[in-house]
PDB file of N, H, CA, C and O in Angstrom:
ATOM      1  N   MET A   1     -45.025   5.854 -66.838  1.00  0.00           N
ATOM      2  CA  MET A   1     -43.786   5.590 -66.066  1.00  0.00           C
ATOM      3  C   MET A   1     -43.519   7.000 -65.060  1.00  0.00           C
ATOM      4  O   MET A   1     -43.548   8.158 -65.475  1.00  0.00           O
ATOM      5  N   LYS A   2     -43.288   6.627 -63.823  1.00  0.00           N
ATOM      6  H   LYS A   2     -43.265   5.686 -63.485  1.00  0.00           H
ATOM      7  CA  LYS A   2     -42.882   7.465 -62.823  1.00  0.00           C
ATOM      8  C   LYS A   2     -41.482   7.755 -62.741  1.00  0.00           C
ATOM      9  O   LYS A   2     -40.690   6.818 -62.651  1.00  0.00           O
ATOM     10  N   THR A   3     -41.009   9.159 -62.766  1.00  0.00           N
ATOM     11  H   THR A   3     -41.653   9.921 -62.839  1.00  0.00           H
ATOM     12  CA  THR A   3     -39.632   9.210 -62.521  1.00  0.00           C
ATOM     13  C   THR A   3     -39.360   9.919 -61.186  1.00  0.00           C
ATOM     14  O   THR A   3     -40.137  10.781 -60.777  1.00  0.00           O
ATOM     15  N   SER A   4     -38.268   9.563 -60.509  1.00  0.00           N
ATOM     16  H   SER A   4     -37.637   8.862 -60.841  1.00  0.00           H
ATOM     17  CA  SER A   4     -37.718  10.115 -59.454  1.00  0.00           C
ATOM     18  C   SER A   4     -37.156  11.428 -59.459  1.00  0.00           C
ATOM     19  O   SER A   4     -36.415  11.775 -60.379  1.00  0.00           O
ATOM     20  N   HIS A   5     -37.470  12.257 -58.426  1.00  0.00           N
ATOM     21  H   HIS A   5     -38.072  11.976 -57.679  1.00  0.00           H
ATOM     22  CA  HIS A   5     -36.771  13.500 -58.375  1.00  0.00           C
ATOM     23  C   HIS A   5     -35.633  13.700 -57.336  1.00  0.00           C
ATOM     24  O   HIS A   5     -35.105  14.746 -56.958  1.00  0.00           O
ATOM     25  N   TYR A   6     -35.401  12.420 -56.981  1.00  0.00           N
ATOM     26  H   TYR A   6     -35.830  11.571 -57.288  1.00  0.00           H
ATOM     27  CA  TYR A   6     -34.287  12.485 -56.015  1.00  0.00           C
ATOM     28  C   TYR A   6     -32.971  12.221 -56.600  1.00  0.00           C
ATOM     29  O   TYR A   6     -32.899  11.305 -57.418  1.00  0.00           O
ATOM     30  N   ILE A   7     -31.912  12.892 -56.301  1.00  0.00           N
ATOM     31  H   ILE A   7     -31.971  13.637 -55.636  1.00  0.00           H
ATOM     32  CA  ILE A   7     -30.518  12.570 -56.677  1.00  0.00           C
ATOM     33  C   ILE A   7     -29.682  11.955 -55.708  1.00  0.00           C
ATOM     34  O   ILE A   7     -29.356  12.579 -54.698  1.00  0.00           O
ATOM     35  N   ASP A   8     -29.290  10.749 -55.925  1.00  0.00           N
ATOM     36  H   ASP A   8     -29.555  10.243 -56.746  1.00  0.00           H
ATOM     37  CA  ASP A   8     -28.494  10.139 -54.774  1.00  0.00           C
ATOM     38  C   ASP A   8     -26.866  10.256 -55.088  1.00  0.00           C
ATOM     39  O   ASP A   8     -26.025   9.814 -54.306  1.00  0.00           O
ATOM     40  N   GLN A   9     -26.594  10.807 -56.137  1.00  0.00           N
ATOM     41  H   GLN A   9     -27.278  11.166 -56.772  1.00  0.00           H
ATOM     42  CA  GLN A   9     -25.214  11.019 -56.335  1.00  0.00           C
ATOM     43  C   GLN A   9     -24.989  12.502 -57.057  1.00  0.00           C
ATOM     44  O   GLN A   9     -25.745  12.959 -57.915  1.00  0.00           O
ATOM     45  N   ILE A  10     -23.861  13.128 -56.567  1.00  0.00           N
ATOM     46  H   ILE A  10     -23.248  12.757 -55.870  1.00  0.00           H
ATOM     47  CA  ILE A  10     -23.397  14.497 -57.174  1.00  0.00           C
ATOM     48  C   ILE A  10     -22.781  14.266 -58.465  1.00  0.00           C
ATOM     49  O   ILE A  10     -21.789  13.537 -58.492  1.00  0.00           O
ATOM     50  N   ASP A  11     -23.166  14.718 -59.418  1.00  0.00           N
ATOM     51  H   ASP A  11     -23.972  15.310 -59.397  1.00  0.00           H
ATOM     52  CA  ASP A  11     -22.184  14.719 -60.824  1.00  0.00           C
ATOM     53  C   ASP A  11     -20.966  15.209 -60.546  1.00  0.00           C
ATOM     54  O   ASP A  11     -20.770  15.926 -59.564  1.00  0.00           O
ATOM     55  N   ARG A  12     -20.022  14.861 -61.399  1.00  0.00           N
ATOM     56  H   ARG A  12     -20.181  14.279 -62.197  1.00  0.00           H
ATOM     57  CA  ARG A  12     -18.607  15.142 -61.422  1.00  0.00           C
ATOM     58  C   ARG A  12     -18.246  16.636 -61.432  1.00  0.00           C
ATOM     59  O   ARG A  12     -17.262  17.127 -60.880  1.00  0.00           O
ATOM     60  N   HIS A  13     -19.287  17.361 -62.216  1.00  0.00           N
ATOM     61  H   HIS A  13     -20.087  16.962 -62.665  1.00  0.00           H
ATOM     62  CA  HIS A  13     -18.951  18.720 -62.123  1.00  0.00           C
ATOM     63  C   HIS A  13     -19.323  19.627 -61.154  1.00  0.00           C
ATOM     64  O   HIS A  13     -18.820  20.748 -61.079  1.00  0.00           O
ATOM     65  N   MET A  14     -20.260  19.171 -60.331  1.00  0.00           N
ATOM     66  H   MET A  14     -20.669  18.260 -60.392  1.00  0.00           H
ATOM     67  CA  MET A  14     -20.548  19.589 -59.206  1.00  0.00           C
ATOM     68  C   MET A  14     -19.822  19.459 -58.016  1.00  0.00           C
ATOM     69  O   MET A  14     -19.782  20.257 -57.079  1.00  0.00           O
ATOM     70  N   ALA A  15     -19.127  18.149 -58.160  1.00  0.00           N
ATOM     71  H   ALA A  15     -19.159  17.501 -58.921  1.00  0.00           H
ATOM     72  CA  ALA A  15     -18.092  17.774 -57.149  1.00  0.00           C
ATOM     73  C   ALA A  15     -16.980  18.428 -57.095  1.00  0.00           C
ATOM     74  O   ALA A  15     -16.362  18.541 -56.037  1.00  0.00           O
ATOM     75  N   ARG A  16     -16.560  18.962 -58.260  1.00  0.00           N
ATOM     76  H   ARG A  16     -17.063  18.870 -59.119  1.00  0.00           H
ATOM     77  CA  ARG A  16     -15.382  19.775 -58.602  1.00  0.00           C
ATOM     78  C   ARG A  16     -15.681  21.233 -58.107  1.00  0.00           C
ATOM     79  O   ARG A  16     -14.746  21.804 -57.545  1.00  0.00           O
ATOM     80  N   VAL A  17     -16.866  21.907 -58.245  1.00  0.00           N
ATOM     81  H   VAL A  17     -17.625  21.443 -58.702  1.00  0.00           H
ATOM     82  CA  VAL A  17     -17.159  23.060 -57.664  1.00  0.00           C
ATOM     83  C   VAL A  17     -17.259  22.940 -56.360  1.00  0.00           C
ATOM     84  O   VAL A  17     -16.719  23.886 -55.786  1.00  0.00           O
ATOM     85  N   LEU A  18     -17.785  22.072 -55.576  1.00  0.00           N
ATOM     86  H   LEU A  18     -18.224  21.304 -56.042  1.00  0.00           H
ATOM     87  CA  LEU A  18     -17.734  21.791 -53.996  1.00  0.00           C
ATOM     88  C   LEU A  18     -16.376  21.612 -53.562  1.00  0.00           C
ATOM     89  O   LEU A  18     -16.079  22.139 -52.490  1.00  0.00           O
ATOM     90  N   ALA A  19     -15.514  20.986 -54.169  1.00  0.00           N
ATOM     91  H   ALA A  19     -15.755  20.557 -55.040  1.00  0.00           H
ATOM     92  CA  ALA A  19     -14.188  20.705 -53.500  1.00  0.00           C
ATOM     93  C   ALA A  19     -13.528  21.956 -53.666  1.00  0.00           C
ATOM     94  O   ALA A  19     -12.618  22.168 -52.865  1.00  0.00           O
ATOM     95  N   CYS A  20     -13.800  22.946 -54.622  1.00  0.00           N
ATOM     96  H   CYS A  20     -14.539  22.773 -55.272  1.00  0.00           H
ATOM     97  CA  CYS A  20     -13.034  24.206 -54.643  1.00  0.00           C
ATOM     98  C   CYS A  20     -13.698  25.441 -53.826  1.00  0.00           C
ATOM     99  O   CYS A  20     -13.328  26.615 -53.847  1.00  0.00           O
ATOM    100  N   THR A  21     -14.807  24.853 -53.079  1.00  0.00           N
ATOM    101  H   THR A  21     -15.108  23.899 -53.062  1.00  0.00           H
ATOM    102  CA  THR A  21     -15.534  25.989 -52.239  1.00  0.00           C
ATOM    103  C   THR A  21     -15.215  25.724 -50.709  1.00  0.00           C
ATOM    104  O   THR A  21     -15.099  24.589 -50.249  1.00  0.00           O
ATOM    105  N   SER A  22     -15.099  26.771 -50.042  1.00  0.00           N
ATOM    106  H   SER A  22     -15.193  27.694 -50.416  1.00  0.00           H
ATOM    107  CA  SER A  22     -14.569  26.557 -48.626  1.00  0.00           C
ATOM    108  C   SER A  22     -15.824  26.180 -47.886  1.00  0.00           C
ATOM    109  O   SER A  22     -16.952  26.439 -48.305  1.00  0.00           O
ATOM    110  N   GLU A  23     -15.538  25.501 -46.668  1.00  0.00           N
ATOM    111  H   GLU A  23     -14.622  25.291 -46.327  1.00  0.00           H
ATOM    112  CA  GLU A  23     -16.410  24.956 -45.733  1.00  0.00           C
ATOM    113  C   GLU A  23     -17.480  26.254 -45.483  1.00  0.00           C
ATOM    114  O   GLU A  23     -18.685  26.088 -45.673  1.00  0.00           O
ATOM    115  N   CYS A  24     -17.008  27.377 -45.102  1.00  0.00           N
ATOM    116  H   CYS A  24     -16.029  27.512 -44.948  1.00  0.00           H
ATOM    117  CA  CYS A  24     -17.807  28.483 -44.862  1.00  0.00           C
ATOM    118  C   CYS A  24     -18.921  28.778 -46.017  1.00  0.00           C
ATOM    119  O   CYS A  24     -20.130  28.919 -45.833  1.00  0.00           O
ATOM    120  N   ALA A  25     -18.282  28.830 -47.132  1.00  0.00           N
ATOM    121  H   ALA A  25     -17.300  28.715 -47.281  1.00  0.00           H
ATOM    122  CA  ALA A  25     -19.287  29.162 -48.368  1.00  0.00           C
ATOM    123  C   ALA A  25     -20.324  28.114 -48.442  1.00  0.00           C
ATOM    124  O   ALA A  25     -21.513  28.432 -48.472  1.00  0.00           O
ATOM    125  N   ARG A  26     -19.985  27.025 -48.468  1.00  0.00           N
ATOM    126  H   ARG A  26     -19.019  26.767 -48.443  1.00  0.00           H
ATOM    127  CA  ARG A  26     -20.992  25.775 -48.375  1.00  0.00           C
ATOM    128  C   ARG A  26     -21.787  25.923 -47.505  1.00  0.00           C
ATOM    129  O   ARG A  26     -22.935  25.701 -47.890  1.00  0.00           O
ATOM    130  N   LEU A  27     -21.664  26.314 -46.080  1.00  0.00           N
ATOM    131  H   LEU A  27     -20.732  26.495 -45.767  1.00  0.00           H
ATOM    132  CA  LEU A  27     -22.497  26.327 -45.270  1.00  0.00           C
ATOM    133  C   LEU A  27     -23.436  27.755 -45.490  1.00  0.00           C
ATOM    134  O   LEU A  27     -24.645  27.645 -45.284  1.00  0.00           O
ATOM    135  N   GLN A  28     -22.988  28.850 -45.831  1.00  0.00           N
ATOM    136  H   GLN A  28     -22.006  28.939 -45.998  1.00  0.00           H
ATOM    137  CA  GLN A  28     -23.582  29.875 -46.325  1.00  0.00           C
ATOM    138  C   GLN A  28     -24.667  29.596 -47.414  1.00  0.00           C
ATOM    139  O   GLN A  28     -25.833  29.964 -47.271  1.00  0.00           O
ATOM    140  N   ALA A  29     -24.203  28.911 -48.534  1.00  0.00           N
ATOM    141  H   ALA A  29     -23.256  28.612 -48.651  1.00  0.00           H
ATOM    142  CA  ALA A  29     -25.049  28.634 -49.582  1.00  0.00           C
ATOM    143  C   ALA A  29     -26.175  27.614 -48.986  1.00  0.00           C
ATOM    144  O   ALA A  29     -27.328  27.697 -49.408  1.00  0.00           O
ATOM    145  N   GLY A  30     -25.829  26.681 -48.028  1.00  0.00           N
ATOM    146  H   GLY A  30     -24.892  26.614 -47.685  1.00  0.00           H
ATOM    147  CA  GLY A  30     -26.793  25.755 -47.501  1.00  0.00           C
ATOM    148  C   GLY A  30     -27.898  26.577 -46.577  1.00  0.00           C
ATOM    149  O   GLY A  30     -29.072  26.236 -46.433  1.00  0.00           O
ATOM    150  N   PHE A  31     -27.411  27.465 -46.124  1.00  0.00           N
ATOM    151  H   PHE A  31     -26.458  27.742 -46.241  1.00  0.00           H
ATOM    152  CA  PHE A  31     -28.448  28.257 -45.185  1.00  0.00           C
ATOM    153  C   PHE A  31     -29.334  29.270 -45.988  1.00  0.00           C
ATOM    154  O   PHE A  31     -30.513  29.421 -45.667  1.00  0.00           O
ATOM    155  N   ARG A  32     -28.775  29.970 -47.036  1.00  0.00           N
ATOM    156  H   ARG A  32     -27.817  29.848 -47.297  1.00  0.00           H
ATOM    157  CA  ARG A  32     -29.544  30.420 -48.130  1.00  0.00           C
ATOM    158  C   ARG A  32     -30.542  29.535 -48.733  1.00  0.00           C
ATOM    159  O   ARG A  32     -31.695  29.922 -48.925  1.00  0.00           O
ATOM    160  N   MET A  33     -30.170  28.452 -49.015  1.00  0.00           N
ATOM    161  H   MET A  33     -29.233  28.137 -48.859  1.00  0.00           H
ATOM    162  CA  MET A  33     -31.370  27.482 -49.677  1.00  0.00           C
ATOM    163  C   MET A  33     -32.358  27.191 -48.639  1.00  0.00           C
ATOM    164  O   MET A  33     -33.556  27.283 -48.908  1.00  0.00           O
ATOM    165  N   TRP A  34     -31.953  26.844 -47.467  1.00  0.00           N
ATOM    166  H   TRP A  34     -30.980  26.769 -47.248  1.00  0.00           H
ATOM    167  CA  TRP A  34     -32.990  26.552 -46.406  1.00  0.00           C
ATOM    168  C   TRP A  34     -33.686  27.755 -45.970  1.00  0.00           C
ATOM    169  O   TRP A  34     -34.792  27.549 -45.472  1.00  0.00           O
ATOM    170  N   THR A  35     -33.256  29.082 -46.050  1.00  0.00           N
ATOM    171  H   THR A  35     -32.357  29.250 -46.454  1.00  0.00           H
ATOM    172  CA  THR A  35     -34.012  30.069 -45.850  1.00  0.00           C
ATOM    173  C   THR A  35     -35.032  30.301 -46.852  1.00  0.00           C
ATOM    174  O   THR A  35     -36.172  30.630 -46.527  1.00  0.00           O
ATOM    175  N   ALA A  36     -34.616  30.120 -48.252  1.00  0.00           N
ATOM    176  H   ALA A  36     -33.689  29.852 -48.516  1.00  0.00           H
ATOM    177  CA  ALA A  36     -35.616  30.320 -49.514  1.00  0.00           C
ATOM    178  C   ALA A  36     -36.590  29.252 -49.229  1.00  0.00           C
ATOM    179  O   ALA A  36     -37.780  29.568 -49.232  1.00  0.00           O
ATOM    180  N   ALA A  37     -36.247  27.998 -48.976  1.00  0.00           N
ATOM    181  H   ALA A  37     -35.280  27.741 -48.974  1.00  0.00           H
ATOM    182  CA  ALA A  37     -37.100  26.858 -48.945  1.00  0.00           C
ATOM    183  C   ALA A  37     -38.404  27.211 -47.690  1.00  0.00           C
ATOM    184  O   ALA A  37     -39.601  26.980 -47.862  1.00  0.00           O
ATOM    185  N   ARG A  38     -37.860  27.739 -46.600  1.00  0.00           N
ATOM    186  H   ARG A  38     -36.887  27.926 -46.461  1.00  0.00           H
ATOM    187  CA  ARG A  38     -38.783  28.198 -45.583  1.00  0.00           C
ATOM    188  C   ARG A  38     -39.622  29.270 -46.122  1.00  0.00           C
ATOM    189  O   ARG A  38     -40.848  29.205 -46.034  1.00  0.00           O
ATOM    190  N   SER A  39     -38.988  30.303 -46.704  1.00  0.00           N
ATOM    191  H   SER A  39     -37.992  30.355 -46.776  1.00  0.00           H
ATOM    192  CA  SER A  39     -39.932  31.387 -47.212  1.00  0.00           C
ATOM    193  C   SER A  39     -41.111  30.795 -48.171  1.00  0.00           C
ATOM    194  O   SER A  39     -42.283  31.161 -48.082  1.00  0.00           O
ATOM    195  N   VAL A  40     -40.672  29.910 -49.020  1.00  0.00           N
ATOM    196  H   VAL A  40     -39.720  29.613 -49.092  1.00  0.00           H
ATOM    197  CA  VAL A  40     -41.722  29.374 -49.952  1.00  0.00           C
ATOM    198  C   VAL A  40     -42.742  28.606 -49.298  1.00  0.00           C
ATOM    199  O   VAL A  40     -43.926  28.837 -49.545  1.00  0.00           O
ATOM    200  N   ILE A  41     -42.393  27.704 -48.477  1.00  0.00           N
ATOM    201  H   ILE A  41     -41.432  27.516 -48.275  1.00  0.00           H
ATOM    202  CA  ILE A  41     -43.425  26.956 -47.570  1.00  0.00           C
ATOM    203  C   ILE A  41     -44.346  27.702 -46.813  1.00  0.00           C
ATOM    204  O   ILE A  41     -45.522  27.375 -46.657  1.00  0.00           O
ATOM    205  N   ARG A  42     -43.673  28.969 -46.220  1.00  0.00           N
ATOM    206  H   ARG A  42     -42.718  29.236 -46.347  1.00  0.00           H
ATOM    207  CA  ARG A  42     -44.525  29.983 -45.459  1.00  0.00           C
ATOM    208  C   ARG A  42     -45.665  30.572 -46.241  1.00  0.00           C
ATOM    209  O   ARG A  42     -46.825  30.613 -45.829  1.00  0.00           O
ATOM    210  N   ALA A  43     -45.255  31.014 -47.376  1.00  0.00           N
ATOM    211  H   ALA A  43     -44.313  30.981 -47.710  1.00  0.00           H
ATOM    212  CA  ALA A  43     -46.051  31.632 -48.444  1.00  0.00           C
ATOM    213  C   ALA A  43     -47.261  30.497 -48.848  1.00  0.00           C
ATOM    214  O   ALA A  43     -48.429  30.834 -49.039  1.00  0.00           O
ATOM    215  N   ALA A  44     -46.832  29.270 -48.932  1.00  0.00           N
ATOM    216  H   ALA A  44     -45.883  28.996 -48.777  1.00  0.00           H
ATOM    217  CA  ALA A  44     -47.755  28.349 -49.366  1.00  0.00           C
ATOM    218  C   ALA A  44     -48.898  28.029 -48.143  1.00  0.00           C
ATOM    219  O   ALA A  44     -50.109  27.901 -48.325  1.00  0.00           O
ATOM    220  N   VAL A  45     -48.246  27.946 -46.979  1.00  0.00           N
ATOM    221  H   VAL A  45     -47.262  28.050 -46.832  1.00  0.00           H
ATOM    222  CA  VAL A  45     -49.130  27.959 -45.810  1.00  0.00           C
ATOM    223  C   VAL A  45     -50.102  29.124 -45.705  1.00  0.00           C
ATOM    224  O   VAL A  45     -51.311  28.945 -45.559  1.00  0.00           O
ATOM    225  N   LEU A  46     -49.653  30.073 -45.767  1.00  0.00           N
ATOM    226  H   LEU A  46     -48.671  30.218 -45.886  1.00  0.00           H
ATOM    227  CA  LEU A  46     -50.181  31.403 -45.478  1.00  0.00           C
ATOM    228  C   LEU A  46     -51.514  31.447 -46.666  1.00  0.00           C
ATOM    229  O   LEU A  46     -52.656  31.778 -46.350  1.00  0.00           O
ATOM    230  N   ALA A  47     -51.160  31.100 -47.870  1.00  0.00           N
ATOM    231  H   ALA A  47     -50.232  30.831 -48.126  1.00  0.00           H
ATOM    232  CA  ALA A  47     -52.011  30.982 -48.979  1.00  0.00           C
ATOM    233  C   ALA A  47     -53.179  30.280 -48.712  1.00  0.00           C
ATOM    234  O   ALA A  47     -54.332  30.618 -48.979  1.00  0.00           O
ATOM    235  N   ASP A  48     -52.646  28.931 -47.975  1.00  0.00           N
ATOM    236  H   ASP A  48     -51.709  28.656 -47.759  1.00  0.00           H
ATOM    237  CA  ASP A  48     -54.055  28.060 -47.620  1.00  0.00           C
ATOM    238  C   ASP A  48     -54.609  28.485 -46.509  1.00  0.00           C
ATOM    239  O   ASP A  48     -55.839  28.454 -46.471  1.00  0.00           O
ATOM    240  N   HIS A  49     -54.047  28.867 -45.611  1.00  0.00           N
ATOM    241  H   HIS A  49     -53.047  28.893 -45.642  1.00  0.00           H
ATOM    242  CA  HIS A  49     -54.511  29.208 -44.225  1.00  0.00           C
ATOM    243  C   HIS A  49     -54.328  30.681 -43.610  1.00  0.00           C
ATOM    244  O   HIS A  49     -53.743  30.825 -42.536  1.00  0.00           O
ATOM    245  N   GLY A  50     -54.816  31.702 -44.281  1.00  0.00           N
ATOM    246  H   GLY A  50     -55.292  31.585 -45.153  1.00  0.00           H
ATOM    247  CA  GLY A  50     -54.508  33.092 -44.075  1.00  0.00           C
ATOM    248  C   GLY A  50     -55.085  33.412 -42.702  1.00  0.00           C
ATOM    249  O   GLY A  50     -54.684  34.410 -42.104  1.00  0.00           O
ATOM    250  N   ASP A  51     -56.053  32.572 -42.150  1.00  0.00           N
ATOM    251  H   ASP A  51     -56.379  31.761 -42.636  1.00  0.00           H
ATOM    252  CA  ASP A  51     -56.691  32.943 -40.988  1.00  0.00           C
ATOM    253  C   ASP A  51     -55.808  32.332 -39.611  1.00  0.00           C
ATOM    254  O   ASP A  51     -56.041  32.660 -38.448  1.00  0.00           O
ATOM    255  N   TRP A  52     -54.874  31.485 -40.003  1.00  0.00           N
ATOM    256  H   TRP A  52     -54.684  31.219 -40.948  1.00  0.00           H
ATOM    257  CA  TRP A  52     -54.156  31.058 -38.902  1.00  0.00           C
ATOM    258  C   TRP A  52     -53.232  32.127 -38.043  1.00  0.00           C
ATOM    259  O   TRP A  52     -52.875  33.207 -38.513  1.00  0.00           O
ATOM    260  N   SER A  53     -52.948  31.738 -36.919  1.00  0.00           N
ATOM    261  H   SER A  53     -53.238  30.860 -36.537  1.00  0.00           H
ATOM    262  CA  SER A  53     -52.024  32.825 -36.118  1.00  0.00           C
ATOM    263  C   SER A  53     -50.691  32.459 -36.598  1.00  0.00           C
ATOM    264  O   SER A  53     -50.459  31.428 -37.229  1.00  0.00           O
ATOM    265  N   ARG A  54     -49.618  33.549 -36.200  1.00  0.00           N
ATOM    266  H   ARG A  54     -49.806  34.387 -35.687  1.00  0.00           H
ATOM    267  CA  ARG A  54     -48.252  33.407 -36.476  1.00  0.00           C
ATOM    268  C   ARG A  54     -47.748  32.128 -36.144  1.00  0.00           C
ATOM    269  O   ARG A  54     -47.107  31.426 -36.927  1.00  0.00           O
ATOM    270  N   GLU A  55     -48.099  31.765 -34.738  1.00  0.00           N
ATOM    271  H   GLU A  55     -48.620  32.335 -34.102  1.00  0.00           H
ATOM    272  CA  GLU A  55     -47.669  30.739 -34.043  1.00  0.00           C
ATOM    273  C   GLU A  55     -47.877  29.252 -34.875  1.00  0.00           C
ATOM    274  O   GLU A  55     -47.041  28.383 -35.124  1.00  0.00           O
ATOM    275  N   ARG A  56     -49.195  29.312 -35.170  1.00  0.00           N
ATOM    276  H   ARG A  56     -49.874  30.018 -34.969  1.00  0.00           H
ATOM    277  CA  ARG A  56     -49.621  28.097 -36.013  1.00  0.00           C
ATOM    278  C   ARG A  56     -48.886  27.820 -37.332  1.00  0.00           C
ATOM    279  O   ARG A  56     -48.433  26.743 -37.720  1.00  0.00           O
ATOM    280  N   VAL A  57     -48.859  29.053 -37.960  1.00  0.00           N
ATOM    281  H   VAL A  57     -49.227  29.928 -37.645  1.00  0.00           H
ATOM    282  CA  VAL A  57     -48.131  28.979 -39.363  1.00  0.00           C
ATOM    283  C   VAL A  57     -46.543  28.648 -39.015  1.00  0.00           C
ATOM    284  O   VAL A  57     -45.930  27.773 -39.627  1.00  0.00           O
ATOM    285  N   ASP A  58     -46.009  29.366 -38.070  1.00  0.00           N
ATOM    286  H   ASP A  58     -46.507  30.077 -37.573  1.00  0.00           H
ATOM    287  CA  ASP A  58     -44.632  28.914 -37.926  1.00  0.00           C
ATOM    288  C   ASP A  58     -44.402  27.453 -37.541  1.00  0.00           C
ATOM    289  O   ASP A  58     -43.391  26.832 -37.869  1.00  0.00           O
ATOM    290  N   ARG A  59     -45.508  26.899 -36.752  1.00  0.00           N
ATOM    291  H   ARG A  59     -46.329  27.404 -36.486  1.00  0.00           H
ATOM    292  CA  ARG A  59     -45.306  25.286 -36.388  1.00  0.00           C
ATOM    293  C   ARG A  59     -45.622  24.468 -37.745  1.00  0.00           C
ATOM    294  O   ARG A  59     -45.099  23.391 -38.031  1.00  0.00           O
ATOM    295  N   GLU A  60     -46.372  25.020 -38.370  1.00  0.00           N
ATOM    296  H   GLU A  60     -46.797  25.895 -38.138  1.00  0.00           H
ATOM    297  CA  GLU A  60     -46.775  24.126 -39.696  1.00  0.00           C
ATOM    298  C   GLU A  60     -45.474  24.061 -40.612  1.00  0.00           C
ATOM    299  O   GLU A  60     -44.959  23.064 -41.118  1.00  0.00           O
ATOM    300  N   VAL A  61     -45.049  25.503 -40.694  1.00  0.00           N
ATOM    301  H   VAL A  61     -45.467  26.313 -40.283  1.00  0.00           H
ATOM    302  CA  VAL A  61     -43.658  25.352 -41.356  1.00  0.00           C
ATOM    303  C   VAL A  61     -42.724  24.463 -41.014  1.00  0.00           C
ATOM    304  O   VAL A  61     -42.144  23.804 -41.877  1.00  0.00           O
ATOM    305  N   ALA A  62     -42.447  24.329 -39.622  1.00  0.00           N
ATOM    306  H   ALA A  62     -42.918  24.864 -38.921  1.00  0.00           H
ATOM    307  CA  ALA A  62     -41.355  23.555 -38.858  1.00  0.00           C
ATOM    308  C   ALA A  62     -41.653  22.162 -39.296  1.00  0.00           C
ATOM    309  O   ALA A  62     -40.768  21.379 -39.640  1.00  0.00           O
ATOM    310  N   VAL A  63     -43.039  21.851 -39.273  1.00  0.00           N
ATOM    311  H   VAL A  63     -43.758  22.488 -38.993  1.00  0.00           H
ATOM    312  CA  VAL A  63     -43.495  20.418 -39.455  1.00  0.00           C
ATOM    313  C   VAL A  63     -43.138  20.023 -40.980  1.00  0.00           C
ATOM    314  O   VAL A  63     -42.565  18.949 -41.161  1.00  0.00           O
ATOM    315  N   ARG A  64     -43.413  20.744 -41.949  1.00  0.00           N
ATOM    316  H   ARG A  64     -43.879  21.617 -41.802  1.00  0.00           H
ATOM    317  CA  ARG A  64     -43.141  20.568 -43.275  1.00  0.00           C
ATOM    318  C   ARG A  64     -41.481  20.430 -43.578  1.00  0.00           C
ATOM    319  O   ARG A  64     -40.899  19.566 -44.233  1.00  0.00           O
ATOM    320  N   LEU A  65     -41.043  21.368 -43.002  1.00  0.00           N
ATOM    321  H   LEU A  65     -41.516  22.070 -42.470  1.00  0.00           H
ATOM    322  CA  LEU A  65     -39.372  21.508 -43.134  1.00  0.00           C
ATOM    323  C   LEU A  65     -38.839  20.200 -42.465  1.00  0.00           C
ATOM    324  O   LEU A  65     -37.834  19.708 -42.978  1.00  0.00           O
ATOM    325  N   SER A  66     -39.403  19.566 -41.358  1.00  0.00           N
ATOM    326  H   SER A  66     -40.219  19.967 -40.942  1.00  0.00           H
ATOM    327  CA  SER A  66     -38.701  18.560 -40.857  1.00  0.00           C
ATOM    328  C   SER A  66     -39.332  17.244 -41.259  1.00  0.00           C
ATOM    329  O   SER A  66     -39.018  16.203 -40.682  1.00  0.00           O
ATOM    330  N   LYS A  67     -40.191  17.276 -42.212  1.00  0.00           N
ATOM    331  H   LYS A  67     -40.446  18.122 -42.681  1.00  0.00           H
ATOM    332  CA  LYS A  67     -40.711  15.998 -42.670  1.00  0.00           C
ATOM    333  C   LYS A  67     -41.437  15.480 -41.895  1.00  0.00           C
ATOM    334  O   LYS A  67     -41.667  14.285 -42.075  1.00  0.00           O
ATOM    335  N   GLY A  68     -42.067  16.170 -40.749  1.00  0.00           N
ATOM    336  H   GLY A  68     -41.879  17.141 -40.602  1.00  0.00           H
ATOM    337  CA  GLY A  68     -42.861  15.667 -39.931  1.00  0.00           C
ATOM    338  C   GLY A  68     -42.301  15.236 -38.268  1.00  0.00           C
ATOM    339  O   GLY A  68     -42.973  14.975 -37.270  1.00  0.00           O
ATOM    340  N   LEU A  69     -40.958  15.283 -38.441  1.00  0.00           N
ATOM    341  H   LEU A  69     -40.413  15.495 -39.252  1.00  0.00           H
ATOM    342  CA  LEU A  69     -40.347  15.142 -37.052  1.00  0.00           C
ATOM    343  C   LEU A  69     -40.709  15.918 -36.006  1.00  0.00           C
ATOM    344  O   LEU A  69     -40.679  15.458 -34.865  1.00  0.00           O
ATOM    345  N   VAL A  70     -41.167  17.424 -36.308  1.00  0.00           N
ATOM    346  H   VAL A  70     -41.192  17.798 -37.236  1.00  0.00           H
ATOM    347  CA  VAL A  70     -41.870  18.250 -35.419  1.00  0.00           C
ATOM    348  C   VAL A  70     -43.182  18.082 -35.408  1.00  0.00           C
ATOM    349  O   VAL A  70     -43.757  18.159 -36.493  1.00  0.00           O
ATOM    350  N   ALA A  71     -43.832  17.861 -34.402  1.00  0.00           N
ATOM    351  H   ALA A  71     -43.365  17.798 -33.520  1.00  0.00           H
ATOM    352  CA  ALA A  71     -45.138  17.345 -34.254  1.00  0.00           C
ATOM    353  C   ALA A  71     -46.184  18.529 -34.575  1.00  0.00           C
ATOM    354  O   ALA A  71     -45.860  19.711 -34.465  1.00  0.00           O
ATOM    355  N   ARG A  72     -47.174  18.206 -34.891  1.00  0.00           N
ATOM    356  H   ARG A  72     -47.437  17.245 -34.981  1.00  0.00           H
ATOM    357  CA  ARG A  72     -48.390  19.117 -35.683  1.00  0.00           C
ATOM    358  C   ARG A  72     -49.105  19.481 -34.398  1.00  0.00           C
ATOM    359  O   ARG A  72     -49.150  18.691 -33.455  1.00  0.00           O
ATOM    360  N   VAL A  73     -49.674  20.701 -34.366  1.00  0.00           N
ATOM    361  H   VAL A  73     -49.638  21.342 -35.132  1.00  0.00           H
ATOM    362  CA  VAL A  73     -50.325  21.097 -33.387  1.00  0.00           C
ATOM    363  C   VAL A  73     -51.771  20.851 -33.720  1.00  0.00           C
ATOM    364  O   VAL A  73     -52.183  21.507 -34.677  1.00  0.00           O
ATOM    365  N   VAL A  74     -52.575  20.096 -33.170  1.00  0.00           N
ATOM    366  H   VAL A  74     -52.240  19.563 -32.392  1.00  0.00           H
ATOM    367  CA  VAL A  74     -54.102  19.843 -33.827  1.00  0.00           C
ATOM    368  C   VAL A  74     -55.031  21.070 -33.090  1.00  0.00           C
ATOM    369  O   VAL A  74     -55.038  21.220 -31.868  1.00  0.00           O
ATOM    370  N   ASN A  75     -55.635  21.726 -33.814  1.00  0.00           N
ATOM    371  H   ASN A  75     -55.629  21.604 -34.807  1.00  0.00           H
ATOM    372  CA  ASN A  75     -56.712  22.484 -33.320  1.00  0.00           C
ATOM    373  C   ASN A  75     -57.716  22.636 -34.354  1.00  0.00           C
ATOM    374  O   ASN A  75     -58.746  23.270 -34.126  1.00  0.00           O
TER     375      ASN A  75
END
């Protein structure tokens, strides 16, 4: 049986926390999560492709973060 890792609803406890959090604090938290995700993806790309240029690594990270909306550079 396959389980889904997607959450389509916020649980009531998290909703209370978010309701008590300022817009600025929520944006800061979101940015920190995005920055952490970018760092993890960058490390994974570098582990697999240590010979790639910085530009190519940056492009691949962008592709993965955008779920493919940014075009891959084929070389």
